[in-house]
N, C-alpha and C positions, 0 to 999 in steps of 0.2 A: 406448490407450483415451482418447478425448476426454472431457474432463469440464466444460469451460465455455469462456468467452471473456473477452477484456479488454475492458471497456466504456468505461473512461476512464483516462487517465494524467496524473498531476499531479507537478510537481517544484518546489522552492523553492530559490533559489540560496544563500540564507543562512537560518539560524535565525531565525524570527520574521517573515520576509517571506511575503507572500501566495503560496499555491499557484498555479502557472500550469498551466493545461491545455495539453497538447501531443498531437499525433496520433501521435508516435513518439518513441522515446528508445533510446539505446544502453546495454544492460547490460554493465558492465564487471566481469569476474571478479575476485572479491576486494575490490571497491570499493563498487559499487551502480550507480545510474544516472547517466549523464553529465549534468552540469548540475544535479544535486541536492545539497543541502547536505551529506549524509552521505557522499557519495563523495569529498568534499575535506576532511572534518573540520570543517565549518562549521555544523553543526547545534547547536541548543540542548543536546542530550544527548551531542554529540561527546565521546569519551574517558570517558564515564561509563556510558551505556546506549544504545548506537546499534544501528540496523538498517541493513543494507544496502539493503534494499528492504521496503516495507511494503505489504500487501494488505489490502482490505476488501471484503466482499460488497455488491454493489449491492442485493440483496434486503433487507439489513439497513438500508441507507440509506433505501430506500423506507418501510420500517416506521417508522424514526425520524421521517422527514418527515411520515408520515401520523398518527402517534400523539402526537407531542411538539410539532410545529411548529418544532423546531429546524432551522436551515438546514445541511444536509450535502451538498447535491448539486453544489456547485462548489468542492470541495477543502477546505471547512471542517473536514473529518474529519482533515486533515493526513496522508493516506496516499497512497502512490505510485500503486498499481494498484487500480482499482475492478473487480471481477470479476462475472461473471454465470453462474449455473448450475453452480457448484462449492461444495461445503461445504468452507470453508477448514479446519475441524477435521479433515476427512479427509486432508489433506496431511501431518499429523504424522508425522515419521519418514521422509518420502519426498523424492525427487528428482522434479521435474516441468519440463516444458518450457513455456515461455511465448514464443510467436513462435519465434525461433531461439535463444533464450537458454535455459540450463539453470539452474534454481534449486533450492535445498533449503530445506525447512522449517527454521526456527531455533527459533521460540517464539511463544506468543501475545504480542500487543502491546496491553496494557490502556491506557486513557487515563489521562492525569494532569491535574491542575488547571491546569497551565500553559497547556493548550490553551484554557482559558476566557479567559485574558488576550489571546488572539489572535483569539478569535471571539465567543462570547457566554455568558452565564451559562447553566448547565444542560448544556453540551456534554459535560463528562466524564460526567456521570450518564446522558445519552442514549446515550452510546457504551458504557456498562458492559456486559459480557459480549457485545459485538458490535463490538469495536474493531479486530478483524483480527489479522493475524499478521506476523511478521518472516521474511525469507528471505535466504539467502545466494546470490550469484551464483557459480555454479561454472563455467559456460562463457559467454563474452561472446557477444553478438548482439543484433541490433535487436528491439524490441518495438513492435508497432503496435496501435492501437485496432482491434478486431475480431479480432485474433490468437486462435488457440486455445490453451487451457490443457490440456496432455496429461499424464496420469499413467500410469506404466507402459509397456509396450511397444507 
C-alpha cells in the first residue's frame, strides 16, 4: 500500500553543521544515512539519544511556516526526510519501505532547545507535537527525492 512520498532529503556531516539538501542518499542498515552525522557517531546526541533516520511531515512544515513565520523549509527542522502524504504517527510499530530501503518506526522525535542555538528562537516551540519520528534502517538501499513510502504489502 502506497502511503506517501519523499519530498526532500537533508544530511549534516557533523553535529551543529548546516543541513545540506541532497537529491539522494544511501540508507545503511544498522547505521543511518551515508554522509549524515548519526551514521558515524558525530551528532550532537551521539551516544546519548540518537536516531538513525529522522522523518518530518511536509504538511506540518507548511503549517509552521504559515502560522508562526519560523523558517523550516530548508532543513532548519534538523530532520533527514521530509515526507508528503503520510501520517507519521500511523507508522508506529511498523516496517515501511522508502525507495529501496526498509525502515522501521523507532519512536517520536520531540524537539529540544539545542535546535534553537542552531536556528532561531521559537523553533522548539514551533516544532512541538509535530517534530517527526525516528526510524531504524533494517535493509540498505538508496532513497531519492520523489520515492514512494510504502507500508504493508
